[in-house]
PDB file with one MODEL, atoms N, CA, C and O in Angstrom:
MODEL        1
ATOM      1  N   UNK A   1      93.725   2.951-195.800  1.00  0.00           N
ATOM      2  CA  UNK A   1      92.937   1.817-196.190  1.00  0.00           C
ATOM      3  C   UNK A   1      93.273   1.457-197.634  1.00  0.00           C
ATOM      4  O   UNK A   1      93.387   2.344-198.480  1.00  0.00           O
ATOM      5  N   UNK A   2      93.431   0.188-197.921  1.00  0.00           N
ATOM      6  CA  UNK A   2      93.753  -0.248-199.267  1.00  0.00           C
ATOM      7  C   UNK A   2      93.094  -1.594-199.533  1.00  0.00           C
ATOM      8  O   UNK A   2      93.142  -2.499-198.700  1.00  0.00           O
ATOM      9  N   UNK A   3      92.483  -1.713-200.697  1.00  0.00           N
ATOM     10  CA  UNK A   3      91.878  -2.966-201.133  1.00  0.00           C
ATOM     11  C   UNK A   3      92.297  -3.205-202.571  1.00  0.00           C
ATOM     12  O   UNK A   3      92.569  -2.256-203.307  1.00  0.00           O
ATOM     13  N   UNK A   4      92.350  -4.446-202.970  1.00  0.00           N
ATOM     14  CA  UNK A   4      92.650  -4.771-204.359  1.00  0.00           C
ATOM     15  C   UNK A   4      91.475  -5.541-204.938  1.00  0.00           C
ATOM     16  O   UNK A   4      90.926  -6.434-204.293  1.00  0.00           O
ATOM     17  N   UNK A   5      91.092  -5.184-206.171  1.00  0.00           N
ATOM     18  CA  UNK A   5      90.002  -5.868-206.868  1.00  0.00           C
ATOM     19  C   UNK A   5      90.426  -6.159-208.296  1.00  0.00           C
ATOM     20  O   UNK A   5      91.277  -5.466-208.854  1.00  0.00           O
ATOM     21  N   UNK A   6      89.837  -7.173-208.877  1.00  0.00           N
ATOM     22  CA  UNK A   6      90.066  -7.497-210.270  1.00  0.00           C
ATOM     23  C   UNK A   6      88.768  -7.225-211.018  1.00  0.00           C
ATOM     24  O   UNK A   6      87.790  -7.956-210.857  1.00  0.00           O
ATOM     25  N   UNK A   7      88.756  -6.181-211.832  1.00  0.00           N
ATOM     26  CA  UNK A   7      87.579  -5.819-212.608  1.00  0.00           C
ATOM     27  C   UNK A   7      87.927  -5.901-214.083  1.00  0.00           C
ATOM     28  O   UNK A   7      88.812  -5.188-214.556  1.00  0.00           O
ATOM     29  N   UNK A   8      87.239  -6.760-214.808  1.00  0.00           N
ATOM     30  CA  UNK A   8      87.456  -6.909-216.246  1.00  0.00           C
ATOM     31  C   UNK A   8      88.934  -7.103-216.560  1.00  0.00           C
ATOM     32  O   UNK A   8      89.476  -6.472-217.467  1.00  0.00           O
ATOM     33  N   UNK A   9      89.573  -7.978-215.803  1.00  0.00           N
ATOM     34  CA  UNK A   9      90.985  -8.328-215.993  1.00  0.00           C
ATOM     35  C   UNK A   9      91.954  -7.189-215.696  1.00  0.00           C
ATOM     36  O   UNK A   9      93.133  -7.297-216.033  1.00  0.00           O
ATOM     37  N   UNK A  10      91.502  -6.110-215.083  1.00  0.00           N
ATOM     38  CA  UNK A  10      92.379  -5.038-214.616  1.00  0.00           C
ATOM     39  C   UNK A  10      92.408  -5.101-213.102  1.00  0.00           C
ATOM     40  O   UNK A  10      91.361  -5.192-212.461  1.00  0.00           O
ATOM     41  N   UNK A  11      93.586  -5.054-212.531  1.00  0.00           N
ATOM     42  CA  UNK A  11      93.706  -5.056-211.084  1.00  0.00           C
ATOM     43  C   UNK A  11      93.886  -3.626-210.624  1.00  0.00           C
ATOM     44  O   UNK A  11      94.813  -2.941-211.058  1.00  0.00           O
ATOM     45  N   UNK A  12      93.003  -3.169-209.744  1.00  0.00           N
ATOM     46  CA  UNK A  12      93.060  -1.823-209.211  1.00  0.00           C
ATOM     47  C   UNK A  12      93.311  -1.884-207.717  1.00  0.00           C
ATOM     48  O   UNK A  12      92.800  -2.764-207.024  1.00  0.00           O
ATOM     49  N   UNK A  13      94.099  -0.947-207.230  1.00  0.00           N
ATOM     50  CA  UNK A  13      94.321  -0.794-205.812  1.00  0.00           C
ATOM     51  C   UNK A  13      93.452   0.375-205.366  1.00  0.00           C
ATOM     52  O   UNK A  13      93.662   1.501-205.817  1.00  0.00           O
ATOM     53  N   UNK A  14      92.474   0.128-204.483  1.00  0.00           N
ATOM     54  CA  UNK A  14      91.564   1.162-203.992  1.00  0.00           C
ATOM     55  C   UNK A  14      92.103   1.691-202.671  1.00  0.00           C
ATOM     56  O   UNK A  14      92.299   0.927-201.726  1.00  0.00           O
ATOM     57  N   UNK A  15      92.344   3.010-202.605  1.00  0.00           N
ATOM     58  CA  UNK A  15      92.900   3.636-201.415  1.00  0.00           C
ATOM     59  C   UNK A  15      92.092   4.871-201.052  1.00  0.00           C
ATOM     60  O   UNK A  15      91.223   5.302-201.810  1.00  0.00           O
ATOM     61  N   UNK A  16      92.385   5.435-199.888  1.00  0.00           N
ATOM     62  CA  UNK A  16      91.830   6.734-199.515  1.00  0.00           C
ATOM     63  C   UNK A  16      92.938   7.538-198.855  1.00  0.00           C
ATOM     64  O   UNK A  16      93.893   6.978-198.318  1.00  0.00           O
ATOM     65  N   UNK A  17      92.799   8.868-198.902  1.00  0.00           N
ATOM     66  CA  UNK A  17      93.811   9.727-198.312  1.00  0.00           C
ATOM     67  C   UNK A  17      93.208  11.040-197.835  1.00  0.00           C
ATOM     68  O   UNK A  17      92.260  11.562-198.420  1.00  0.00           O
ATOM     69  N   UNK A  18      93.787  11.561-196.750  1.00  0.00           N
ATOM     70  CA  UNK A  18      93.431  12.892-196.258  1.00  0.00           C
ATOM     71  C   UNK A  18      94.650  13.807-196.342  1.00  0.00           C
ATOM     72  O   UNK A  18      94.638  14.912-195.801  1.00  0.00           O
ATOM     73  N   UNK A  19      95.714  13.342-197.025  1.00  0.00           N
ATOM     74  CA  UNK A  19      96.945  14.117-197.202  1.00  0.00           C
ATOM     75  C   UNK A  19      97.337  14.085-198.675  1.00  0.00           C
ATOM     76  O   UNK A  19      96.783  13.308-199.453  1.00  0.00           O
ATOM     77  N   UNK A  20      98.304  14.940-199.060  1.00  0.00           N
ATOM     78  CA  UNK A  20      98.817  14.888-200.431  1.00  0.00           C
ATOM     79  C   UNK A  20      99.340  13.488-200.705  1.00  0.00           C
ATOM     80  O   UNK A  20      99.853  12.828-199.801  1.00  0.00           O
ATOM     81  N   UNK A  21      99.215  13.030-201.945  1.00  0.00           N
ATOM     82  CA  UNK A  21      99.578  11.640-202.256  1.00  0.00           C
ATOM     83  C   UNK A  21     100.042  11.519-203.697  1.00  0.00           C
ATOM     84  O   UNK A  21      99.527  12.202-204.582  1.00  0.00           O
ATOM     85  N   UNK A  22     101.013  10.653-203.929  1.00  0.00           N
ATOM     86  CA  UNK A  22     101.402  10.259-205.280  1.00  0.00           C
ATOM     87  C   UNK A  22     100.790   8.895-205.560  1.00  0.00           C
ATOM     88  O   UNK A  22     101.004   7.940-204.813  1.00  0.00           O
ATOM     89  N   UNK A  23     100.030   8.814-206.643  1.00  0.00           N
ATOM     90  CA  UNK A  23      99.391   7.561-207.011  1.00  0.00           C
ATOM     91  C   UNK A  23     100.400   6.590-207.621  1.00  0.00           C
ATOM     92  O   UNK A  23     101.445   6.993-208.131  1.00  0.00           O
ATOM     93  N   UNK A  24     100.066   5.323-207.559  1.00  0.00           N
ATOM     94  CA  UNK A  24     100.805   4.302-208.292  1.00  0.00           C
ATOM     95  C   UNK A  24      99.940   3.866-209.463  1.00  0.00           C
ATOM     96  O   UNK A  24      98.739   4.133-209.488  1.00  0.00           O
ATOM     97  N   UNK A  25     100.543   3.204-210.420  1.00  0.00           N
ATOM     98  CA  UNK A  25      99.799   2.743-211.586  1.00  0.00           C
ATOM     99  C   UNK A  25      98.640   1.849-211.148  1.00  0.00           C
ATOM    100  O   UNK A  25      98.796   0.984-210.286  1.00  0.00           O
ATOM    101  N   UNK A  26      97.483   2.071-211.752  1.00  0.00           N
ATOM    102  CA  UNK A  26      96.269   1.288-211.526  1.00  0.00           C
ATOM    103  C   UNK A  26      95.719   1.442-210.110  1.00  0.00           C
ATOM    104  O   UNK A  26      95.258   0.472-209.508  1.00  0.00           O
ATOM    105  N   UNK A  27      95.770   2.662-209.584  1.00  0.00           N
ATOM    106  CA  UNK A  27      95.219   2.984-208.267  1.00  0.00           C
ATOM    107  C   UNK A  27      94.016   3.912-208.429  1.00  0.00           C
ATOM    108  O   UNK A  27      94.028   4.824-209.256  1.00  0.00           O
ATOM    109  N   UNK A  28      92.989   3.670-207.636  1.00  0.00           N
ATOM    110  CA  UNK A  28      91.840   4.560-207.564  1.00  0.00           C
ATOM    111  C   UNK A  28      91.765   5.050-206.129  1.00  0.00           C
ATOM    112  O   UNK A  28      91.681   4.251-205.196  1.00  0.00           O
ATOM    113  N   UNK A  29      91.797   6.377-205.951  1.00  0.00           N
ATOM    114  CA  UNK A  29      91.937   6.970-204.627  1.00  0.00           C
ATOM    115  C   UNK A  29      90.763   7.877-204.286  1.00  0.00           C
ATOM    116  O   UNK A  29      90.374   8.736-205.077  1.00  0.00           O
ATOM    117  N   UNK A  30      90.207   7.675-203.101  1.00  0.00           N
ATOM    118  CA  UNK A  30      89.181   8.558-202.547  1.00  0.00           C
ATOM    119  C   UNK A  30      89.894   9.625-201.721  1.00  0.00           C
ATOM    120  O   UNK A  30      90.594   9.305-200.760  1.00  0.00           O
ATOM    121  N   UNK A  31      89.719  10.883-202.093  1.00  0.00           N
ATOM    122  CA  UNK A  31      90.332  12.005-201.389  1.00  0.00           C
ATOM    123  C   UNK A  31      89.316  12.496-200.364  1.00  0.00           C
ATOM    124  O   UNK A  31      88.208  12.895-200.722  1.00  0.00           O
ATOM    125  N   UNK A  32      89.701  12.465-199.077  1.00  0.00           N
ATOM    126  CA  UNK A  32      88.743  12.729-198.004  1.00  0.00           C
ATOM    127  C   UNK A  32      88.941  14.078-197.315  1.00  0.00           C
ATOM    128  O   UNK A  32      88.293  14.353-196.305  1.00  0.00           O
ATOM    129  N   UNK A  33      89.826  14.922-197.845  1.00  0.00           N
ATOM    130  CA  UNK A  33      90.051  16.242-197.259  1.00  0.00           C
ATOM    131  C   UNK A  33      90.273  17.263-198.375  1.00  0.00           C
ATOM    132  O   UNK A  33      90.758  16.924-199.455  1.00  0.00           O
ATOM    133  N   UNK A  34      89.913  18.506-198.100  1.00  0.00           N
ATOM    134  CA  UNK A  34      90.037  19.579-199.084  1.00  0.00           C
ATOM    135  C   UNK A  34      91.486  20.014-199.269  1.00  0.00           C
ATOM    136  O   UNK A  34      92.345  19.740-198.431  1.00  0.00           O
ATOM    137  N   UNK A  35      91.738  20.694-200.377  1.00  0.00           N
ATOM    138  CA  UNK A  35      93.026  21.339-200.682  1.00  0.00           C
ATOM    139  C   UNK A  35      94.193  20.356-200.751  1.00  0.00           C
ATOM    140  O   UNK A  35      95.289  20.661-200.282  1.00  0.00           O
ATOM    141  N   UNK A  36      93.967  19.192-201.326  1.00  0.00           N
ATOM    142  CA  UNK A  36      95.030  18.189-201.454  1.00  0.00           C
ATOM    143  C   UNK A  36      95.522  18.125-202.892  1.00  0.00           C
ATOM    144  O   UNK A  36      94.790  18.432-203.833  1.00  0.00           O
ATOM    145  N   UNK A  37      96.782  17.718-203.039  1.00  0.00           N
ATOM    146  CA  UNK A  37      97.373  17.493-204.359  1.00  0.00           C
ATOM    147  C   UNK A  37      97.600  16.008-204.529  1.00  0.00           C
ATOM    148  O   UNK A  37      98.268  15.365-203.719  1.00  0.00           O
ATOM    149  N   UNK A  38      97.028  15.468-205.606  1.00  0.00           N
ATOM    150  CA  UNK A  38      97.198  14.068-205.955  1.00  0.00           C
ATOM    151  C   UNK A  38      98.081  14.036-207.198  1.00  0.00           C
ATOM    152  O   UNK A  38      97.712  14.564-208.247  1.00  0.00           O
ATOM    153  N   UNK A  39      99.234  13.420-207.070  1.00  0.00           N
ATOM    154  CA  UNK A  39     100.217  13.408-208.148  1.00  0.00           C
ATOM    155  C   UNK A  39     100.117  12.110-208.935  1.00  0.00           C
ATOM    156  O   UNK A  39     100.022  11.025-208.361  1.00  0.00           O
ATOM    157  N   UNK A  40     100.139  12.237-210.253  1.00  0.00           N
ATOM    158  CA  UNK A  40     100.069  11.072-211.125  1.00  0.00           C
ATOM    159  C   UNK A  40     101.365  10.259-211.030  1.00  0.00           C
ATOM    160  O   UNK A  40     102.404  10.802-210.657  1.00  0.00           O
ATOM    161  N   UNK A  41     101.315   8.960-211.365  1.00  0.00           N
ATOM    162  CA  UNK A  41     102.511   8.115-211.290  1.00  0.00           C
ATOM    163  C   UNK A  41     103.649   8.658-212.153  1.00  0.00           C
ATOM    164  O   UNK A  41     103.420   9.238-213.214  1.00  0.00           O
ATOM    165  N   UNK A  42     104.867   8.459-211.682  1.00  0.00           N
ATOM    166  CA  UNK A  42     106.035   8.989-212.375  1.00  0.00           C
ATOM    167  C   UNK A  42     106.431   8.142-213.588  1.00  0.00           C
ATOM    168  O   UNK A  42     106.979   8.682-214.548  1.00  0.00           O
ATOM    169  N   UNK A  43     106.174   6.860-213.573  1.00  0.00           N
ATOM    170  CA  UNK A  43     106.598   5.978-214.673  1.00  0.00           C
ATOM    171  C   UNK A  43     105.422   5.160-215.196  1.00  0.00           C
ATOM    172  O   UNK A  43     105.389   3.942-215.019  1.00  0.00           O
ATOM    173  N   UNK A  44     104.456   5.817-215.840  1.00  0.00           N
ATOM    174  CA  UNK A  44     103.302   5.063-216.326  1.00  0.00           C
ATOM    175  C   UNK A  44     103.649   4.217-217.553  1.00  0.00           C
ATOM    176  O   UNK A  44     104.567   4.528-218.312  1.00  0.00           O
ATOM    177  N   UNK A  45     102.892   3.155-217.716  1.00  0.00           N
ATOM    178  CA  UNK A  45     102.987   2.295-218.890  1.00  0.00           C
ATOM    179  C   UNK A  45     101.732   2.490-219.734  1.00  0.00           C
ATOM    180  O   UNK A  45     100.676   2.840-219.208  1.00  0.00           O
ATOM    181  N   UNK A  46     101.845   2.268-221.015  1.00  0.00           N
ATOM    182  CA  UNK A  46     100.701   2.376-221.921  1.00  0.00           C
ATOM    183  C   UNK A  46      99.528   1.579-221.356  1.00  0.00           C
ATOM    184  O   UNK A  46      99.662   0.391-221.062  1.00  0.00           O
ATOM    185  N   UNK A  47      98.379   2.235-221.205  1.00  0.00           N
ATOM    186  CA  UNK A  47      97.175   1.576-220.722  1.00  0.00           C
ATOM    187  C   UNK A  47      96.954   1.642-219.224  1.00  0.00           C
ATOM    188  O   UNK A  47      95.889   1.256-218.743  1.00  0.00           O
ATOM    189  N   UNK A  48      97.947   2.127-218.470  1.00  0.00           N
ATOM    190  CA  UNK A  48      97.740   2.269-217.030  1.00  0.00           C
ATOM    191  C   UNK A  48      96.592   3.226-216.767  1.00  0.00           C
ATOM    192  O   UNK A  48      96.380   4.181-217.514  1.00  0.00           O
ATOM    193  N   UNK A  49      95.854   2.961-215.699  1.00  0.00           N
ATOM    194  CA  UNK A  49      94.684   3.754-215.349  1.00  0.00           C
ATOM    195  C   UNK A  49      94.782   4.182-213.897  1.00  0.00           C
ATOM    196  O   UNK A  49      95.219   3.412-213.042  1.00  0.00           O
ATOM    197  N   UNK A  50      94.375   5.413-213.622  1.00  0.00           N
ATOM    198  CA  UNK A  50      94.235   5.888-212.243  1.00  0.00           C
ATOM    199  C   UNK A  50      92.891   6.581-212.113  1.00  0.00           C
ATOM    200  O   UNK A  50      92.314   7.035-213.101  1.00  0.00           O
ATOM    201  N   UNK A  51      92.406   6.656-210.898  1.00  0.00           N
ATOM    202  CA  UNK A  51      91.157   7.344-210.652  1.00  0.00           C
ATOM    203  C   UNK A  51      91.244   8.178-209.392  1.00  0.00           C
ATOM    204  O   UNK A  51      91.932   7.811-208.440  1.00  0.00           O
ATOM    205  N   UNK A  52      90.548   9.296-209.388  1.00  0.00           N
ATOM    206  CA  UNK A  52      90.484  10.169-208.230  1.00  0.00           C
ATOM    207  C   UNK A  52      89.020  10.473-207.972  1.00  0.00           C
ATOM    208  O   UNK A  52      88.295  10.872-208.883  1.00  0.00           O
ATOM    209  N   UNK A  53      88.586  10.287-206.739  1.00  0.00           N
ATOM    210  CA  UNK A  53      87.217  10.557-206.314  1.00  0.00           C
ATOM    211  C   UNK A  53      87.315  11.557-205.165  1.00  0.00           C
ATOM    212  O   UNK A  53      88.099  11.358-204.236  1.00  0.00           O
ATOM    213  N   UNK A  54      86.525  12.634-205.220  1.00  0.00           N
ATOM    214  CA  UNK A  54      86.569  13.639-204.155  1.00  0.00           C
ATOM    215  C   UNK A  54      85.227  13.722-203.437  1.00  0.00           C
ATOM    216  O   UNK A  54      84.180  13.388-203.991  1.00  0.00           O
ATOM    217  N   UNK A  55      85.288  14.166-202.217  1.00  0.00           N
ATOM    218  CA  UNK A  55      84.061  14.375-201.441  1.00  0.00           C
ATOM    219  C   UNK A  55      83.512  15.771-201.714  1.00  0.00           C
ATOM    220  O   UNK A  55      83.492  16.200-202.868  1.00  0.00           O
ATOM    221  N   UNK A  56      83.071  16.483-200.699  1.00  0.00           N
ATOM    222  CA  UNK A  56      82.344  17.748-200.889  1.00  0.00           C
ATOM    223  C   UNK A  56      83.274  18.967-200.898  1.00  0.00           C
ATOM    224  O   UNK A  56      83.105  19.883-200.093  1.00  0.00           O
ATOM    225  N   UNK A  57      84.240  18.978-201.797  1.00  0.00           N
ATOM    226  CA  UNK A  57      85.115  20.138-201.958  1.00  0.00           C
ATOM    227  C   UNK A  57      85.502  20.293-203.417  1.00  0.00           C
ATOM    228  O   UNK A  57      85.328  19.377-204.220  1.00  0.00           O
ATOM    229  N   UNK A  58      86.034  21.472-203.752  1.00  0.00           N
ATOM    230  CA  UNK A  58      86.242  21.861-205.148  1.00  0.00           C
ATOM    231  C   UNK A  58      87.681  22.270-205.452  1.00  0.00           C
ATOM    232  O   UNK A  58      87.901  23.074-206.358  1.00  0.00           O
ATOM    233  N   UNK A  59      88.648  21.754-204.739  1.00  0.00           N
ATOM    234  CA  UNK A  59      90.006  22.277-204.902  1.00  0.00           C
ATOM    235  C   UNK A  59      91.098  21.209-204.912  1.00  0.00           C
ATOM    236  O   UNK A  59      92.231  21.480-204.516  1.00  0.00           O
ATOM    237  N   UNK A  60      90.769  20.010-205.357  1.00  0.00           N
ATOM    238  CA  UNK A  60      91.777  18.955-205.441  1.00  0.00           C
ATOM    239  C   UNK A  60      92.587  19.153-206.721  1.00  0.00           C
ATOM    240  O   UNK A  60      92.028  19.298-207.808  1.00  0.00           O
ATOM    241  N   UNK A  61      93.906  19.158-206.575  1.00  0.00           N
ATOM    242  CA  UNK A  61      94.802  19.333-207.715  1.00  0.00           C
ATOM    243  C   UNK A  61      95.322  17.969-208.153  1.00  0.00           C
ATOM    244  O   UNK A  61      95.766  17.169-207.329  1.00  0.00           O
ATOM    245  N   UNK A  62      95.264  17.713-209.456  1.00  0.00           N
ATOM    246  CA  UNK A  62      95.908  16.533-210.032  1.00  0.00           C
ATOM    247  C   UNK A  62      97.199  17.026-210.672  1.00  0.00           C
ATOM    248  O   UNK A  62      97.174  17.727-211.683  1.00  0.00           O
ATOM    249  N   UNK A  63      98.322  16.653-210.076  1.00  0.00           N
ATOM    250  CA  UNK A  63      99.631  17.100-210.552  1.00  0.00           C
ATOM    251  C   UNK A  63     100.157  16.123-211.599  1.00  0.00           C
ATOM    252  O   UNK A  63     100.026  14.909-211.448  1.00  0.00           O
ATOM    253  N   UNK A  64     100.752  16.663-212.658  1.00  0.00           N
ATOM    254  CA  UNK A  64     101.136  15.870-213.826  1.00  0.00           C
ATOM    255  C   UNK A  64     102.305  14.918-213.575  1.00  0.00           C
ATOM    256  O   UNK A  64     102.307  13.816-214.125  1.00  0.00           O
ATOM    257  N   UNK A  65     103.268  15.288-212.792  1.00  0.00           N
ATOM    258  CA  UNK A  65     104.459  14.474-212.526  1.00  0.00           C
ATOM    259  C   UNK A  65     105.245  14.149-213.794  1.00  0.00           C
ATOM    260  O   UNK A  65     105.720  13.026-213.959  1.00  0.00           O
ATOM    261  N   UNK A  66     105.383  15.111-214.674  1.00  0.00           N
ATOM    262  CA  UNK A  66     106.210  14.949-215.869  1.00  0.00           C
ATOM    263  C   UNK A  66     105.450  14.640-217.146  1.00  0.00           C
ATOM    264  O   UNK A  66     105.864  15.083-218.217  1.00  0.00           O
ATOM    265  N   UNK A  67     104.368  13.906-217.075  1.00  0.00           N
ATOM    266  CA  UNK A  67     103.569  13.596-218.261  1.00  0.00           C
ATOM    267  C   UNK A  67     102.499  14.664-218.438  1.00  0.00           C
ATOM    268  O   UNK A  67     102.172  15.386-217.496  1.00  0.00           O
ATOM    269  N   UNK A  68     101.966  14.759-219.623  1.00  0.00           N
ATOM    270  CA  UNK A  68     100.889  15.705-219.875  1.00  0.00           C
ATOM    271  C   UNK A  68      99.537  15.101-219.503  1.00  0.00           C
ATOM    272  O   UNK A  68      99.399  13.885-219.371  1.00  0.00           O
ATOM    273  N   UNK A  69      98.554  15.962-219.338  1.00  0.00           N
ATOM    274  CA  UNK A  69      97.162  15.538-219.181  1.00  0.00           C
ATOM    275  C   UNK A  69      96.424  16.094-220.394  1.00  0.00           C
ATOM    276  O   UNK A  69      96.357  17.308-220.587  1.00  0.00           O
ATOM    277  N   UNK A  70      95.876  15.205-221.203  1.00  0.00           N
ATOM    278  CA  UNK A  70      95.206  15.606-222.448  1.00  0.00           C
ATOM    279  C   UNK A  70      96.145  16.463-223.304  1.00  0.00           C
ATOM    280  O   UNK A  70      95.716  17.411-223.961  1.00  0.00           O
ATOM    281  N   UNK A  71      97.427  16.112-223.280  1.00  0.00           N
ATOM    282  CA  UNK A  71      98.500  16.775-224.028  1.00  0.00           C
ATOM    283  C   UNK A  71      98.765  18.205-223.576  1.00  0.00           C
ATOM    284  O   UNK A  71      99.444  18.956-224.276  1.00  0.00           O
ATOM    285  N   UNK A  72      98.241  18.594-222.416  1.00  0.00           N
ATOM    286  CA  UNK A  72      98.491  19.919-221.864  1.00  0.00           C
ATOM    287  C   UNK A  72      99.563  19.837-220.788  1.00  0.00           C
ATOM    288  O   UNK A  72      99.623  18.860-220.042  1.00  0.00           O
ATOM    289  N   UNK A  73     100.402  20.850-220.705  1.00  0.00           N
ATOM    290  CA  UNK A  73     101.489  20.865-219.731  1.00  0.00           C
ATOM    291  C   UNK A  73     101.109  21.673-218.492  1.00  0.00           C
ATOM    292  O   UNK A  73     101.886  22.499-218.014  1.00  0.00           O
ATOM    293  N   UNK A  74      99.911  21.424-217.983  1.00  0.00           N
ATOM    294  CA  UNK A  74      99.479  22.083-216.756  1.00  0.00           C
ATOM    295  C   UNK A  74      98.742  21.080-215.882  1.00  0.00           C
ATOM    296  O   UNK A  74      98.176  20.103-216.372  1.00  0.00           O
ATOM    297  N   UNK A  75      98.759  21.339-214.586  1.00  0.00           N
ATOM    298  CA  UNK A  75      98.026  20.483-213.666  1.00  0.00           C
ATOM    299  C   UNK A  75      96.530  20.700-213.846  1.00  0.00           C
ATOM    300  O   UNK A  75      96.097  21.679-214.454  1.00  0.00           O
ATOM    301  N   UNK A  76      95.764  19.783-213.316  1.00  0.00           N
ATOM    302  CA  UNK A  76      94.305  19.839-213.437  1.00  0.00           C
ATOM    303  C   UNK A  76      93.704  20.049-212.050  1.00  0.00           C
ATOM    304  O   UNK A  76      94.225  19.523-211.067  1.00  0.00           O
ATOM    305  N   UNK A  77      92.624  20.805-211.962  1.00  0.00           N
ATOM    306  CA  UNK A  77      91.924  21.002-210.701  1.00  0.00           C
ATOM    307  C   UNK A  77      90.522  20.406-210.821  1.00  0.00           C
ATOM    308  O   UNK A  77      89.791  20.690-211.770  1.00  0.00           O
ATOM    309  N   UNK A  78      90.167  19.583-209.851  1.00  0.00           N
ATOM    310  CA  UNK A  78      88.794  19.079-209.781  1.00  0.00           C
ATOM    311  C   UNK A  78      88.002  20.130-209.018  1.00  0.00           C
ATOM    312  O   UNK A  78      88.179  20.295-207.811  1.00  0.00           O
ATOM    313  N   UNK A  79      87.132  20.836-209.720  1.00  0.00           N
ATOM    314  CA  UNK A  79      86.421  21.964-209.121  1.00  0.00           C
ATOM    315  C   UNK A  79      84.918  21.719-208.979  1.00  0.00           C
ATOM    316  O   UNK A  79      84.126  22.661-208.966  1.00  0.00           O
ATOM    317  N   UNK A  80      84.540  20.465-208.876  1.00  0.00           N
ATOM    318  CA  UNK A  80      83.130  20.091-208.704  1.00  0.00           C
ATOM    319  C   UNK A  80      83.039  19.107-207.545  1.00  0.00           C
ATOM    320  O   UNK A  80      83.729  18.088-207.536  1.00  0.00           O
ATOM    321  N   UNK A  81      82.193  19.408-206.573  1.00  0.00           N
ATOM    322  CA  UNK A  81      82.012  18.530-205.419  1.00  0.00           C
ATOM    323  C   UNK A  81      81.548  17.143-205.850  1.00  0.00           C
ATOM    324  O   UNK A  81      80.840  16.995-206.846  1.00  0.00           O
ATOM    325  N   UNK A  82      81.951  16.140-205.093  1.00  0.00           N
ATOM    326  CA  UNK A  82      81.535  14.752-205.297  1.00  0.00           C
ATOM    327  C   UNK A  82      81.810  14.263-206.724  1.00  0.00           C
ATOM    328  O   UNK A  82      80.996  13.554-207.315  1.00  0.00           O
ATOM    329  N   UNK A  83      82.949  14.647-207.256  1.00  0.00           N
ATOM    330  CA  UNK A  83      83.325  14.241-208.612  1.00  0.00           C
ATOM    331  C   UNK A  83      84.270  13.049-208.586  1.00  0.00           C
ATOM    332  O   UNK A  83      84.915  12.752-207.581  1.00  0.00           O
ATOM    333  N   UNK A  84      84.323  12.394-209.704  1.00  0.00           N
ATOM    334  CA  UNK A  84      85.330  11.352-209.897  1.00  0.00           C
ATOM    335  C   UNK A  84      85.856  11.463-211.325  1.00  0.00           C
ATOM    336  O   UNK A  84      85.108  11.759-212.257  1.00  0.00           O
ATOM    337  N   UNK A  85      87.139  11.223-211.473  1.00  0.00           N
ATOM    338  CA  UNK A  85      87.755  11.219-212.794  1.00  0.00           C
ATOM    339  C   UNK A  85      88.618   9.978-212.922  1.00  0.00           C
ATOM    340  O   UNK A  85      89.236   9.530-211.956  1.00  0.00           O
ATOM    341  N   UNK A  86      88.649   9.437-214.110  1.00  0.00           N
ATOM    342  CA  UNK A  86      89.564   8.356-214.438  1.00  0.00           C
ATOM    343  C   UNK A  86      90.462   8.844-215.556  1.00  0.00           C
ATOM    344  O   UNK A  86      90.015   9.515-216.486  1.00  0.00           O
ATOM    345  N   UNK A  87      91.730   8.499-215.453  1.00  0.00           N
ATOM    346  CA  UNK A  87      92.700   8.857-216.472  1.00  0.00           C
ATOM    347  C   UNK A  87      93.419   7.594-216.923  1.00  0.00           C
ATOM    348  O   UNK A  87      93.786   6.749-216.107  1.00  0.00           O
ATOM    349  N   UNK A  88      93.613   7.477-218.222  1.00  0.00           N
ATOM    350  CA  UNK A  88      94.338   6.342-218.789  1.00  0.00           C
ATOM    351  C   UNK A  88      95.532   6.887-219.551  1.00  0.00           C
ATOM    352  O   UNK A  88      95.421   7.888-220.257  1.00  0.00           O
ATOM    353  N   UNK A  89      96.673   6.229-219.408  1.00  0.00           N
ATOM    354  CA  UNK A  89      97.895   6.670-220.068  1.00  0.00           C
ATOM    355  C   UNK A  89      97.936   6.089-221.478  1.00  0.00           C
ATOM    356  O   UNK A  89      98.110   4.885-221.664  1.00  0.00           O
ATOM    357  N   UNK A  90      97.771   6.971-222.471  1.00  0.00           N
ATOM    358  CA  UNK A  90      97.728   6.557-223.876  1.00  0.00           C
ATOM    359  C   UNK A  90      98.581   7.513-224.693  1.00  0.00           C
ATOM    360  O   UNK A  90      98.451   8.730-224.559  1.00  0.00           O
ATOM    361  N   UNK A  91      99.443   6.980-225.529  1.00  0.00           N
ATOM    362  CA  UNK A  91     100.281   7.793-226.419  1.00  0.00           C
ATOM    363  C   UNK A  91     101.033   8.892-225.671  1.00  0.00           C
ATOM    364  O   UNK A  91     101.050  10.048-226.094  1.00  0.00           O
ATOM    365  N   UNK A  92     101.652   8.516-224.556  1.00  0.00           N
ATOM    366  CA  UNK A  92     102.497   9.418-223.766  1.00  0.00           C
ATOM    367  C   UNK A  92     101.760  10.584-223.120  1.00  0.00           C
ATOM    368  O   UNK A  92     102.367  11.618-222.843  1.00  0.00           O
ATOM    369  N   UNK A  93     100.477  10.435-222.880  1.00  0.00           N
ATOM    370  CA  UNK A  93      99.707  11.469-222.192  1.00  0.00           C
ATOM    371  C   UNK A  93      98.595  10.806-221.376  1.00  0.00           C
ATOM    372  O   UNK A  93      98.039   9.788-221.786  1.00  0.00           O
ATOM    373  N   UNK A  94      98.278  11.390-220.222  1.00  0.00           N
ATOM    374  CA  UNK A  94      97.119  10.945-219.453  1.00  0.00           C
ATOM    375  C   UNK A  94      95.866  11.481-220.119  1.00  0.00           C
ATOM    376  O   UNK A  94      95.772  12.678-220.391  1.00  0.00           O
ATOM    377  N   UNK A  95      94.902  10.610-220.385  1.00  0.00           N
ATOM    378  CA  UNK A  95      93.645  10.980-221.056  1.00  0.00           C
ATOM    379  C   UNK A  95      92.479  10.762-220.110  1.00  0.00           C
ATOM    380  O   UNK A  95      92.389   9.722-219.457  1.00  0.00           O
ATOM    381  N   UNK A  96      91.587  11.739-220.035  1.00  0.00           N
ATOM    382  CA  UNK A  96      90.351  11.585-219.269  1.00  0.00           C
ATOM    383  C   UNK A  96      89.407  10.674-220.034  1.00  0.00           C
ATOM    384  O   UNK A  96      89.317  10.740-221.260  1.00  0.00           O
ATOM    385  N   UNK A  97      88.715   9.832-219.306  1.00  0.00           N
ATOM    386  CA  UNK A  97      87.682   9.022-219.961  1.00  0.00           C
ATOM    387  C   UNK A  97      86.590   8.679-219.002  1.00  0.00           C
ATOM    388  O   UNK A  97      85.632   8.001-219.373  1.00  0.00           O
TER     389      UNK A  97
ENDMDL
END
């Protein structure tokens, strides 16, 4: 499933997945199955935003795909049920906000 919306002059592609997935720039994805890896875009541009929303599980991995997350060189795990995170690409690193 995929929808596109324009929010505050940003266009986001809203998707869902029950399998491992690589995000594209400006995508917000609902993860509908446990133990999945969501990979960040390979060629982000300054200001690109992605979002990951999980259901009732604690083991979704956000894979870096070459860029850092908060300047760290490790993947991130969403370990809280019903969580959502947004990341924006700023100064060559994905930043949580």
